[in-house]
C-alpha positions in Angstrom: 141.8 -36.1 -35.0 139.3 -38.9 -34.3 140.6 -42.4 -34.7 139.2 -45.9 -34.9 139.9 -48.1 -31.9 140.4 -51.2 -34.0 141.2 -51.6 -37.7 140.5 -54.9 -39.3 140.3 -56.2 -42.9 142.0 -54.8 -45.9 142.0 -51.3 -47.5 143.2 -50.6 -51.0 143.6 -47.5 -53.1 141.4 -47.8 -56.1 143.0 -47.4 -59.6 140.9 -45.2 -61.8 141.4 -43.8 -65.3 142.1 -40.0 -65.7 139.2 -37.9 -64.7 136.4 -37.0 -67.1 132.7 -37.1 -66.7 132.6 -39.5 -69.6 134.8 -42.0 -67.7 132.5 -41.7 -64.7 129.4 -42.3 -66.8 131.0 -45.4 -68.2 131.6 -46.8 -64.8 128.1 -46.0 -63.6 126.6 -47.4 -66.8 127.5 -50.9 -65.5 124.8 -50.3 -62.8 122.4 -47.8 -64.4 122.7 -48.5 -68.1 124.2 -45.9 -70.5 121.1 -43.6 -70.6 120.6 -43.9 -66.8 124.2 -43.0 -66.1 124.1 -40.0 -68.4 120.9 -38.7 -66.8 122.3 -39.2 -63.3 125.2 -36.9 -64.0 123.1 -34.4 -65.9 120.7 -34.1 -62.9 123.3 -33.6 -60.2 122.7 -30.2 -58.6 126.3 -29.0 -59.3 128.8 -29.0 -62.1 131.2 -31.9 -61.7 134.8 -30.7 -61.4 136.8 -33.8 -60.3 136.5 -37.1 -58.6 138.5 -39.5 -56.4 137.9 -42.7 -54.6 138.9 -45.4 -52.2 138.2 -49.1 -52.3 137.5 -51.5 -49.4 136.8 -55.2 -49.4 134.1 -56.5 -47.0 133.5 -60.2 -46.1 129.8 -61.0 -45.7 128.7 -64.5 -44.9 131.6 -66.1 -46.7 131.6 -63.9 -49.8 133.8 -60.9 -50.6 132.4 -57.6 -51.7 134.4 -54.7 -53.1 133.1 -51.3 -52.1 134.3 -48.4 -54.2 133.5 -45.0 -52.6 133.4 -42.5 -55.4 133.6 -38.8 -54.4 132.2 -36.5 -57.0 133.4 -32.9 -56.4 131.8 -29.6 -57.3 133.6 -27.5 -59.9 132.8 -24.4 -57.7 135.1 -23.9 -54.7 132.8 -21.7 -52.7 132.7 -22.3 -48.9 129.4 -24.2 -49.0 130.1 -26.1 -52.2 130.7 -29.8 -51.7 129.6 -32.7 -53.7 128.4 -36.3 -53.3 129.9 -39.7 -52.4 128.4 -42.8 -53.9 129.2 -46.5 -53.3 129.7 -48.9 -56.1 129.6 -52.4 -54.8 130.8 -55.5 -56.7 130.6 -59.2 -56.0 133.0 -61.5 -57.9 133.8 -58.6 -60.2 130.2 -58.1 -61.2 128.1 -55.0 -60.3 126.0 -55.8 -57.2 124.5 -52.5 -56.1 124.9 -48.8 -56.4 124.1 -46.7 -53.3 123.8 -43.0 -54.2 124.4 -40.2 -51.7 126.4 -42.1 -49.0 127.6 -38.6 -48.1 126.2 -35.3 -49.4 128.3 -32.6 -47.8 131.6 -30.9 -48.0 133.1 -27.4 -48.6 135.3 -25.5 -51.0 134.3 -27.8 -53.9 135.3 -31.0 -52.1 132.9 -33.7 -51.2 133.3 -34.9 -47.6 134.6 -38.4 -47.4 135.9 -38.6 -43.8 139.5 -39.0 -42.7 139.8 -42.6 -41.7 138.1 -45.7 -43.1 138.2 -49.2 -41.5 136.6 -52.6 -41.9 135.0 -53.7 -38.6 133.0 -56.8 -37.6 129.2 -56.4 -37.5 128.7 -60.1 -36.6 131.1 -63.0 -36.4 130.6 -63.7 -40.1 129.9 -60.2 -41.6 132.0 -57.0 -41.8 130.9 -53.4 -42.0 132.6 -50.1 -43.0 133.4 -47.5 -40.4 134.2 -43.9 -41.4 135.3 -41.2 -39.0 136.4 -37.7 -39.8 136.6 -34.0 -39.1 135.5 -31.1 -41.2 135.1 -27.3 -40.7 131.8 -25.5 -41.3 131.0 -21.9 -41.6 131.5 -19.5 -38.7 134.5 -21.4 -37.3 132.6 -24.5 -36.4 134.3 -27.9 -36.2 132.3 -31.0 -37.0 133.3 -34.5 -36.0 131.6 -37.5 -37.5 131.4 -41.2 -37.1 129.4 -43.4 -39.5 128.9 -47.2 -39.9 127.7 -49.0 -43.0 126.8 -52.6 -43.8 125.8 -54.6 -46.9 122.3 -55.9 -46.9 122.7 -58.8 -49.3 119.1 -59.8 -49.5 117.9 -56.2 -49.9 120.8 -55.3 -52.3 121.4 -52.1 -50.3 124.2 -50.4 -48.4 122.7 -49.7 -45.0 123.6 -46.7 -42.9 123.8 -48.5 -39.6 125.0 -45.6 -37.4 125.7 -41.9 -37.6 127.0 -39.6 -35.0 127.9 -35.9 -35.3 129.5 -33.7 -32.7 129.8 -30.0 -33.5 131.2 -26.9 -31.7 131.9 -23.4 -32.7 134.4 -20.8 -31.7 133.3 -18.8 -28.6 131.1 -21.6 -27.2 131.5 -22.6 -23.5 132.0 -26.3 -24.4 134.2 -27.3 -27.3 134.4 -30.8 -28.8 138.0 -32.0 -28.9 137.5 -35.6 -30.1 135.2 -38.3 -31.2 136.3 -41.9 -31.5 134.3 -44.9 -32.7 135.2 -48.6 -33.0 134.4 -52.2 -32.3 134.7 -53.8 -28.9 134.1 -57.6 -29.4 130.8 -59.5 -29.5 127.9 -60.2 -27.3 126.8 -63.8 -26.5 124.8 -64.0 -29.7 127.8 -63.0 -31.8 126.6 -59.5 -32.6 129.2 -56.7 -32.7 129.7 -54.3 -29.8 130.9 -50.8 -30.4 132.2 -47.9 -28.2 131.6 -44.2 -28.9 133.8 -41.8 -26.9 133.4 -38.0 -26.9 136.0 -35.7 -25.4 134.8 -32.2 -24.5 136.8 -29.2 -23.3 134.9 -27.1 -20.7 137.1 -24.2 -19.7 140.3 -25.7 -18.3 138.6 -29.1 -17.8 138.3 -32.1 -20.1 135.3 -34.4 -19.9 135.1 -37.8 -21.5 131.9 -39.7 -22.0 131.7 -43.2 -23.3 128.6 -45.0 -24.8 128.3 -48.7 -25.7 126.2 -50.1 -28.5 125.2 -53.5 -30.0 124.6 -54.2 -33.6 121.0 -55.3 -34.3 121.0 -57.3 -37.6 117.2 -57.4 -37.8 116.9 -53.6 -37.8 120.3 -52.7 -39.3 121.1 -50.3 -36.5 123.2 -50.0 -33.4 121.2 -50.3 -30.1 122.5 -48.4 -27.1 123.4 -50.5 -24.0 123.0 -49.5 -20.4 
């Protein structure tokens, strides 16, 4: 199971009303308006069967933002049926931005949300959201993921700063055993440093590779370091 190297900040379970599409529409209406919310759910490419969520608080340049990750699940539980995860972001209790399609995958009617969520430093005064996880795909394939997001206040967007996927399938010579991702301090300019570690199984041997990255706030991405 992949794990984060460092966990910072606060995570909280979101309190939501009993599930109904109407309740979801009411929440989305705060961002899209009533008609926009109704149209959004009507145009989803699957029938909504359930939802759940988690909430995280991020500090960005002295202000606190509440990020609610809402997983909308498919009513069909077929192997390739998943759903979608959106991010509802609030500042001082008021709607700030809605980011659709943070994740658009999953299986057996459940949207993929990752297994572990953590708040990590992007810079010395701004935090980001790291999500790692493991899921199974068709044909006995295991998929490990690591994703990093940050709030672009000026652009009112949730930026997908980094994405890493490692996949292996039964019968292959090399099997992926682990993927870990997490912060490792700052550079001299105060930009966050991150480590990605991949553990592979090759026959009876295990091989570990580690990569180091630096957050580039101008491009909203992680830049590999030599």
